[in-house]
C-alpha positions as CSV (number, residue, x, y, z in Angstrom):
1,X,4.3,-6.5,0.9
2,X,3.8,-5.7,4.2
3,X,5.6,-4.8,7.4
4,X,5.6,-6.8,10.4
5,X,3.8,-4.0,12.0
6,X,1.2,-4.1,9.4
7,X,0.8,-7.4,10.3
8,X,0.7,-6.6,14.3
9,X,-2.4,-4.0,13.5
10,X,-3.7,-6.4,11.3
11,X,-3.7,-9.4,13.7
12,X,-5.3,-6.8,16.4
13,X,-8.3,-6.1,14.2
14,X,-9.2,-9.7,13.2
15,X,-8.5,-10.9,16.8
16,X,-11.8,-8.1,17.6
17,X,-13.6,-9.7,14.8
18,X,-13.1,-12.5,16.5
19,X,-15.0,-11.3,19.9
20,X,-17.2,-9.1,18.3
21,X,-18.6,-12.4,16.4
22,X,-18.6,-14.1,19.9
23,X,-20.5,-11.2,20.9
24,X,-23.2,-11.4,17.9
25,X,-23.3,-15.4,18.1
26,X,-24.3,-15.1,21.9
27,X,-27.2,-12.9,21.1
28,X,-28.5,-15.3,18.4
29,X,-27.9,-18.6,20.2
30,X,-31.5,-18.1,22.0
31,X,-34.9,-16.2,20.7
32,X,-38.3,-17.0,22.1
33,X,-40.1,-19.3,20.5
34,X,-41.3,-18.4,17.3
35,X,-38.8,-15.3,17.0
36,X,-36.4,-15.5,14.2
37,X,-32.8,-14.2,15.5
38,X,-31.8,-10.6,14.3
39,X,-28.9,-12.6,12.3
40,X,-28.2,-16.2,10.5
41,X,-26.4,-18.1,13.1
42,X,-25.3,-19.8,10.2
43,X,-23.5,-16.4,8.5
44,X,-22.3,-16.1,11.5
45,X,-20.4,-18.9,12.1
46,X,-19.9,-18.8,8.3
47,X,-18.0,-15.3,9.0
48,X,-15.7,-17.0,12.3
49,X,-14.5,-19.7,10.3
50,X,-13.2,-17.0,7.4
51,X,-11.9,-14.6,10.2
52,X,-10.7,-17.4,11.8
53,X,-8.5,-18.5,9.0
54,X,-7.5,-15.3,8.2
55,X,-5.8,-15.3,11.9
56,X,-3.9,-18.3,11.6
57,X,-2.0,-17.4,8.7
58,X,-1.4,-13.6,10.0
59,X,0.0,-15.4,13.7
60,X,1.9,-17.8,11.0
61,X,3.3,-15.8,9.0
62,X,4.3,-13.1,12.3
63,X,5.7,-16.2,14.3
64,X,7.8,-17.0,10.9
65,X,9.5,-13.8,10.7
66,X,9.7,-13.3,14.3
67,X,11.9,-16.6,14.3
68,X,13.9,-15.3,10.7
69,X,14.5,-11.9,12.0
70,X,17.9,-11.2,13.7
71,X,18.1,-7.9,15.8
72,X,21.4,-6.9,16.9
73,X,22.4,-10.8,16.9
74,X,19.5,-12.2,18.3
75,X,16.2,-13.6,16.7
76,X,13.3,-11.3,17.0
77,X,11.4,-13.7,18.5
78,X,14.3,-13.7,21.5
79,X,13.7,-10.1,22.2
80,X,10.2,-10.2,22.3
81,X,10.3,-13.5,24.9
82,X,12.5,-11.4,26.6
83,X,10.3,-8.3,26.8
84,X,7.6,-10.3,28.1
85,X,9.2,-12.2,30.7
86,X,10.6,-9.1,32.0
87,X,7.0,-7.5,32.3
88,X,6.1,-10.1,34.1
89,X,9.5,-10.0,36.5
90,X,8.0,-6.2,36.7
91,X,4.9,-6.8,37.7
92,X,5.7,-9.1,40.3
93,X,8.3,-6.9,41.7
94,X,6.1,-4.1,42.0
95,X,3.4,-6.5,43.4
96,X,6.3,-7.2,46.2
97,X,6.6,-4.2,47.0
98,X,3.2,-3.2,47.4
99,X,2.8,-6.0,49.9
100,X,6.0,-4.5,51.7
101,X,4.7,-1.1,51.8
102,X,3.8,-0.1,55.9
103,X,0.3,-0.6,56.8
104,X,-1.0,1.0,59.7
105,X,-3.4,-0.5,62.1
106,X,-5.8,2.4,63.5
107,X,-6.4,0.0,66.7
108,X,-3.1,-0.6,67.0
109,X,-2.2,-0.3,70.7
110,X,0.9,-1.4,72.7
111,X,0.2,-4.6,72.4
112,X,-0.5,-5.4,69.1
113,X,1.9,-7.3,66.7
114,X,4.2,-5.4,64.6
115,X,5.1,-6.7,61.2
116,X,8.3,-5.8,59.7
117,X,9.8,-6.3,56.0
118,X,11.7,-9.3,55.1
119,X,13.9,-8.0,51.9
120,X,15.3,-4.3,51.2
121,X,12.7,-2.6,49.2
122,X,15.7,0.2,48.3
123,X,17.5,-2.8,46.2
124,X,14.1,-4.0,44.6
125,X,13.0,-0.5,43.9
126,X,16.7,0.1,42.4
127,X,15.8,-3.6,40.6
128,X,12.5,-2.5,39.7
129,X,14.3,0.5,37.9
130,X,16.8,-0.7,36.1
131,X,14.1,-3.4,34.8
132,X,12.2,-0.7,33.4
133,X,14.8,0.7,31.8
134,X,15.7,-2.7,30.0
135,X,12.3,-3.3,28.9
136,X,12.2,0.0,27.2
137,X,15.5,-0.7,25.6
138,X,14.3,-3.8,24.4
139,X,10.7,-2.7,23.1
140,X,12.6,-0.1,21.1
141,X,14.6,-2.5,19.4
142,X,11.9,-4.6,18.4
143,X,9.5,-1.3,17.7
144,X,12.4,-0.7,15.1
145,X,12.4,-3.8,13.5
146,X,8.7,-4.3,13.5
147,X,8.6,-0.9,11.2
148,X,11.5,-2.0,8.8
149,X,11.2,-5.6,8.5
150,X,8.7,-7.2,5.6
151,X,6.7,-10.1,6.7
152,X,7.2,-13.4,5.1
């Protein structure tokens, strides 16, 4: 039996393997006329197909497990979706706060245009902090479930 966390690691390794195979295929795609490639493109394609099939299998099993596993009354897939969207919201808030930060124009004189922030940065910073705490709590639930759950 395999734990969900182990399957996630296997997925990561397979994705990295596909990337390496892609690089090797690129290196073998064109050679000087009369020169053989260092690696057989056909052999590389065969390895690619085998790794891709293994990745499909592990991703399917992970997805089934995420839908079947219930953590604190919600399926694991819902926790993952909330965490991922929360991360996206966090990055948007961080970006907006950076954009709202005052910038100082070295050439600004008495006639220069003054810019002002259009929203409460204090409120958005508080929202950012609360969101970061929520993400950490969700991630802790997910990580615990990953190590406790058998892969389907």
